N, C-alpha and C positions, 0 to 999 in steps of 0.2 A: 468688164467695165461697168460701173454703176451708173444707172440712169438717174439724172436729177429729177426730183419730184417737185414740180412747181405747185404753189398754192393756188387754189381756185378763188378768184376775186370776182365778186358780183358787182356790176357797175350800173349806175343810173345814167340817164341821158345827159343831164347837165354836167356831170363829172366827165363823161366821155367827150363832150364837146369842148369843155375847158382844156382837157389834156390834148385834144387835137389842135386847138387854136394855139396852144403854147408849145407845139411840136414835141409833146411827150407821150402821145398815145402809142406810137410805135414802140417807145421804150417800155411802156406798160405791158405791151404784148410780148416783149422778150423777157419780162420779169415774172409774169404770172400766167396761169391759164385764165383768160378773161372770159366771163360768161355774161351775156346780156339776156334779159327777159325779152320775149318776142315784142312786147309793147315798146320797150326801150329801143330796140332795133328799128321798129316802124317809125318811131319819132326821129331818130338820128339820120335816117335815110330819106326823110321827106324832101321833096324838091325844094331847093332854096336854102336848106340848112347847111351850115358850115361843115364841110367834110362828108357830105352825104355820099358822094361817089367813092371816097376812100373807105368809108364804113361798109358800103356794099361790096367793094372789092375784097376787103379783109374777111368778110363773111364767106364770100365765094371761094376764097383761097384757104378757108378753114383756119385763119389766123386766130379766130376766137369763135366761141359757140353761141348760138342763139337758141334758147329753150323756152318752153311754155310751162308755167307752173302746173303742178298736178292738182288733183282734187283732194288734198291732204286735210282731213277734218281738224287735226290738232293745230296745223299751221293757220288754217282759216279762223279757228277760235282764238288763237293768240293775237291775230290781227284785229278781230272784232273787239277784243278786250282793250285795245289801245284807245278806242273811241276818238281817233283823230282821222280826219279825211285827208288823204293824199292823192296825188295824181296817179294814174294807172301804172306808169313806169316805176315810180317809187314803191307803190303797193306790191307790184309783182317782184321787184328786186328783193324786198324784205321777205316776201313769201318764199322765194327761192332759198333764201338763207334758212328760214324756218323749216323748210323741207330737207335741209341738209345738203344743198347743192354747192355750197361754197364755205370757205373758212372765214371770210369776212366780206364786208360790203364797202364799196366806195360810193359815197352819196354826198351831194352838195345841197340838198334840199333841207332847210332848217327844221321843218316839221318831221321829215323822215329821220334826220339825225336824232331828234328828240325821242322818237319811237325806238330807235336803235339803243339809245342810252337807257331808256326806261325798261326795255326788254333784255338788256345786257347782251346786245348783239354787237360784236366787234366791228367797228367801222372807222374809216378815215374819210377825209375829203380830198379833193384834187390838190388843194394847197399843201397837204402833207406829203404828197408823192415826191416832190423835189427833195424834201428833207430826208425821206427814206433813201433816195438815191445817193445823197451826200453821206449819210451814215454808213452806207455800204461801200463807200469810196468809188462809186460809179461816176460821180461828177465832182468837180471842184467846189470849194466853198463859194467862190465868185459866181459860178454857174448856178449853184443852189440859190443864192440870194437873188440873182437875176430872174430865175424861173418863178420863185415865190412872188417877186414883184409883178411879173407879167401876169400870172394867174390872178393875183389880187386885183389888178386893173381890169381884167376880163370878167371876174366874178363879183359877187357881193358878199363881203366878209366884214364882220365887226372887227374892231381893233383887237379885242381879246382873242378872237380866233386866229387872226393874223400873227399876233405875238406868240401864241402857242405854237403855230406851225413853224415859225422862224427859229425857235429855240427848243423845241420839244426834245427831251433827253432820250437817248437810245433805249433805255429800259421800258419807256412808255410805248415805244413802237416795235419792240422786239417781235411780237406776234405777227406783225405785218411785213417784216423784212423778207425779201425773196429768199428762196431756198438756196 
C-alpha cells in the first residue's frame, strides 16, 4: 500500500485563526502537514485568543508541528533584502520556507504576502482554502461560497483579493492542491 505524501504547509497566526473561526482548521490538518513557527504557536495559544485551547491540544496530539527557524545565513540574507518590517510570526513563517521546511506558505498579512510575491515564494491566503477544497471536490459549490463569505467577513480583504479567491482557476492553484 502506498502512503500518501502530504504537502508541508507553513501557516501564520492570522490565517490559522481565520481558518479556526470558520471551522476549516481541522480540514486543513487533514489536507496537509501543517507547520507553525514557534512564534506563531505562541501567538495563537495566548490566553483569550480564539481557539487557543484547540491549538494547544492539536500540538499536544501532534496534529501539526511547531518548529523554530534555524540560523540559516542564506535565509536570513534573503529576508534582509526585502527591507520590509513584518511581525515576528510572519517573519519566522517566511524564514521557515526559505530554509526549505515547507512547499508553500499560508499567510494573510498583506506585507507578508508582498514579500512572498517579490521573492517568488508560493503562498495562498485563508480565503483561498475553501476554493481549493471545492476544486478537489471536498466541498460543494454552495459550501465553498458560504466559507469564502464567512472568511471574508472575519478577515480584511480587498474586493480584488475576494474576487480572485471566489473564481481562481484550478491551474493557478494546482501547486497547492492536497496530495
